[in-house]
Steps between C-alpha positions, in 0.01 A plus 500: 500500500367769265337364183539683168148487352300653216173685563280198419677291765431746784179482704396616850640186668841526326781587742860615448476592132672749273381604154673689220256754349487807283258788557293534182239746630486752784160644587455836658433515876125503571268525798295197600124519447446558871775767496678330790830435322708572193623214283700448183485204260794355309504226238797266533617249238736205555742317269212290360300818420244413768353817651368582847364814665690638796361768729667747734330714762570851631833458684647261246409722205736765635758246619533330158441805276870547422569126474224353284526613139323391183679222304762444771562145626481401868534201727197507730445283805273486805217690333161407645300290253122542499211363292392750233145631543275432202234756593663767278546283191735227390844542665821437305600226747322301770722663764650844559797615707511763772833682515551623856778569751572126528550457124860472383553670164842496335555670165707317240724756334585467128868470594439200727724211389319223691133589455393656169197732475199371309465614137223746412158336517361355179135535605516874429355616174659829408324714243642821360295820523427504128309169535272622783234659272462165320439327833237750609204344317311488831507847658468341846819295454780552751863488392800503733771730369865519605615859453725776621349837598688779327303800625200566722299819486378702799215370717241740356556373146613139549685395187775239487725413210621143508708286271497125453796269540554509123562880533239602238228620462396728784166483677337807650283426801232763543303366797670359806299335775612285792407175326555552129648713228331602178686634204558498129792393291677783326764462234758735650 
């Protein structure tokens, strides 16, 4: 019999479980330190707002690319559950999940009458672009920004114009590197 459990109830010895989760963060695919494999991290959140890291490796990244979308709700079962390493800092949960070919992932569509999708997460703190300069007291601070790219310049002069979810103001990004973007807020 399959047990419907929340993230906190699932550990490596748990068998025959299913969990309703929402994807609240999708990392970009990265190479391992030893360059032997590519992996991608996801942050999943359940109905109790408990979060866990899930990881996919090379084949699964491509397999699930069209299926796993930010803020969509899924029923996940048979993921491998492992103890989170603490050598890289404090993990968000004592365990993490590996999503592989054996994992069953079923999306819950908004039109589903039996199983409703989870509401948007409440742990997100959304700040409009006009508040960012007030948050930048420490120049080394990092801020995650949800935006839409409107236009990207040619490779020789990398400039991107992006807009926040509130539709104003624009931000012009003048330096684009593989790991970060630097820009200034303009009042266009």
